[in-house]
N, C-alpha and C positions, 0 to 999 in steps of 0.2 A: 610176469605179464599182467596179472590182476592188479597189482599195486600200481604198476605204470598206467594202466588204463584208468584206474580210479583217480589217481592224482591228476591225469590228463583232463578228466571230466570236472573234477573239482576246479581246477584252474580255469578251464573253459568257462565254467559257469560264473567265474569271477570277472569274465571279459577279456581273458588273455587268449591268443592264439597260440596253439600248442604244437610243438615239434618233439617227437620222440625218437629215442635210439635204444635198441635192446642190447647193445654191447659197446665196449669201448671203441671198436673199430668204426662203427656207425657214428659214435660221438665225434671222433676224429675228423671224419668226412663232413659232418655238419659244421664244426669249428673251422675247417679249412674253406667253407663256402662263405661264412659269415662271422660276424663278431657279435655274439649274444651279450645282452646287458646283464643277465644273470643265469647262472647254471646251478641246477640241482643234480648233484652227483652221487650215485650209489657207490658204496665201497665194494660190495660183493657183485661181480659181473662175470659172465661166462668166460671171457677171453683175458682180459686185464684188469686187475683191481683198481678201484677209483683213486687210491692214494698214488699208485704208480702213474696213472693218467694224469694226475695233478702235477706230479713231478715233471712229466714230460712237457706239459703246457708251460710250467714255470721255467724249465730249462730252455725252451724254444722261443721264449718271449711271447707266448700265446696266452698267458694268465692275466689278461687285460680286463677281465669282468669279474664281479663278485661270484664266489662258488660257496654253495652251501652243500656240505657232505651229509649223507644219510646212511644209516645202517642199524641193523637189529641185533648185530652180533659183535660190534666192534668194542675195543677196550678203551679205557681212558687214555692210555698211551697212544693208541691210534688217533684219537680225536686231538690230542695235543700235537702230534706229529703233522696232521693235516692242517691245523692252525698255524703251525710254524712254517709250513710250506707256503701258505697264503690263503687258505680257506677262510671264509668270513664267518661261518657258523657251523654247528653240527647238530643235526637232528636224529634223535634215536627212534627207530621204529618199534611198535606202531605210532605213527605221528598223529597227534591230536589236530583237528581240523583248524582251530583257532591258532595254534602254535605255527602251523605251516603257513598260513596266510600272513600272520605277523612277520615271520622271518623272510617271506618273499617280498612283502612291502618295504621292509628294512633294506633288503638288498637292492631293490629298484630305487630306493631313496638314495643309497649310496652312489648308485650309477649316475643319477641325474645331478647329484652334487658334484661329482668328478667332471661333469660335462660344462659346468659353469666356468666362464673365463676367470682366470687367476690374475691378480694384479702384477705388474712388472715394475720394479724399482731401478732407478739408474739416474745418471747425471744429466741425461738429455731431456730437455723439457717436452712434454707430450701434451698435444691438444686433447681436449675432452673427447673421448670416444663416442660414437654413436651407441645408442642402446642395443645391446647384444640380442640377437635372435633368440626366441625361445628354443631350449633344448629339444631334440627329437623326443617323442614319446617313448617311454621305457619299453625295451624289448627284453623279455625274459626267455631264455631257452633252458631246458631242464633235462638232465639225463639221470634216470634212476634205472639202471640197467637201461636207462635212458628215457628221461621224459623232459619235455620243454615247454614253456609258456611265453607267449610273446604278447605283450600288450599293444593293441592296435591303436593308432592315433585316432582320436575322436573327430568325426566329420561334422563340420559346422551344419546347423539346422536353421531355418528361418524362425524367428520369434513367433510363438503361438501363445495366445492368452485365452484363458477361460474355455478352452476346448476340451470336451469330455470324450474320451474313447473308452468303451466298455466301462463306463463309470469312473474312469481314472483321469486325473487332471494332468496335463502336460507341465503344469506348473510344480508338480511334485519332484522331489529329488529322484534321480535315476534309480538308485538302489531301492527305495520304497516303492516306486511305481512297478519296477520288475518283480518285487516280492509280491505286491498285491495282485498283479497279472497272474503270476505263476500260482498263487494261492487260489484264485478264482478258476484257473485252468484245471488244476488238479481236482478242486471240489466238484467241477462239472462232471469230470470223468468218473469220479468216485460214486456220484449220484447215478449216472448213467449206467454204470456197471454193477449197481447194487452193492457197492463196497468190495467187490472181488479184486483184490491185489493183483492177482494173476492177469486178470483180463485188462486191468488199468495199465500194468506194466507193458503188455503187448500193445495196447492202444497208443501209449505215449512213447513207446520205443525205448523204455529205460529197463535195466536189469532190476529185479526185485530189491536187491540190497541196496542199490542206489536210490530207488523209489522210496524206500523206508527212510533212508537218511534224509532225503530232500523233503519229505512230508514233516519229518520231526524238525528240520531246520526252519520250515515255514510256519510250524505250530498247527498244522492240520491233523486232526484226529480221525481217521478214516471210518470208525464205527460211528461216531457222532454225526459225521457228514451224511453217512449211508442212512441213518435213522431219520435225520432231518429231511433227506430227499424223499 
């Protein structure tokens, strides 16, 4: 449960909407309702192991999405077997954050690539086709003992120039603006709570482990911020 919730939070922070399943049966039910664009599948699950579930999807024609296997106990033979069945990648736990995000991005890129129209060759003259519609935004569902991430389509916003919000410009790239806001947000609470990580965690609604990881990611040093305040 801890790993499932942590991966769900990480992927959520990256802008994905997350669907989780704690066992293979729940994963089957999610797959029956929708076709995810990416699956993170744990090998050790309470009811059915991930390799067996992967075989089921392959057998039933449901393996239409990239699957990334995960395990902290699997052997090389298991990884090779999963790849042979159709898994795109294999991640060994504990999974480094950058390695996870890179694998997810590669998987989603593979999904978008597969959605692009393929040329059809034949003897019949074909008039130039209209420009194809843009493929739908990537959707990632993941199961680690069931976790899922779904990238939401971006909503159009009216153009805004030279507008400052909390000292941040809307002309900044989204990731930079988000990091800057989060940095200011956590620094505010660290000063307000006198550097107490326990009270900051309660105030922000984060577990302390995730709070420490978040502050490190943003380059915020609690002691320095508290002294500055």
